[in-house]
C-alpha positions in Angstrom: -93.0 220.9 10.7 -91.5 219.7 7.4 -88.3 217.6 7.9 -85.1 219.3 6.7 -83.4 217.4 3.8 -80.0 215.9 4.4 -79.6 213.7 1.3 -79.7 214.0 -2.5 -80.7 211.2 -4.9 -78.4 210.5 -7.8 -79.7 208.6 -10.8 -83.0 206.7 -11.1 -86.5 208.0 -11.0 -85.8 210.6 -8.2 -82.6 212.0 -9.6 -81.7 215.3 -8.0 -84.5 215.1 -5.4 -83.6 216.2 -1.8 -84.9 214.0 1.0 -84.4 213.2 4.7 -82.7 210.0 5.8 -82.0 208.8 9.3 -79.4 206.0 8.7 -75.7 205.9 7.8 -75.5 202.7 5.8 -77.6 200.4 3.8 -80.5 200.9 1.3 -83.4 203.3 1.9 -86.7 203.5 0.1 -87.2 207.0 -1.2 -90.8 208.1 -1.9 -92.0 210.9 -4.1 -95.5 212.2 -4.8 -96.8 211.8 -8.3 -99.0 214.3 -10.1 -102.1 212.2 -9.4 -101.5 212.3 -5.6 -100.1 208.8 -5.4 -96.5 208.0 -4.1 -93.8 206.1 -5.9 -90.9 204.5 -4.1 -87.4 203.6 -5.4 -84.4 202.0 -3.6 -81.3 204.1 -3.0 -78.0 203.1 -1.4 -76.5 205.4 1.3 -73.0 206.2 0.1 -70.0 207.8 1.8 -70.1 210.6 -0.8 -71.1 214.1 0.2 -72.0 217.0 -2.1 -72.7 220.7 -1.4 -76.0 222.1 -2.5 -76.8 225.9 -2.6 -79.8 225.4 -0.3 -77.7 224.3 2.7 -74.4 225.1 4.4 -73.7 221.5 5.3 -73.1 218.8 2.6 -75.8 216.3 1.6 -75.4 212.6 1.8 -75.3 211.1 -1.7 -77.9 208.4 -2.3 -77.1 206.2 -5.3 -80.0 204.5 -7.2 -80.2 200.7 -6.8 -81.1 199.7 -10.3 -83.4 196.6 -10.3 -82.0 193.4 -11.7 -83.0 192.6 -15.3 -86.7 191.8 -15.4 -87.4 192.9 -11.8 -89.3 196.1 -10.8 
């Protein structure tokens, strides 16, 4: 069974992507499938923000992209 999303990514490479997280604080690595079948991860910070999305009656947790420091990837 596919996990039900409870968070939305804001900014960064996965902007607007819905995902499932199981923690309330900290930084999570969000992975997305690329067209070639590989996966790409990006760090997102769990925020206190919540946003409603038409796909669900309960609000989604807002994940804010953690932009890498200059020169780091």
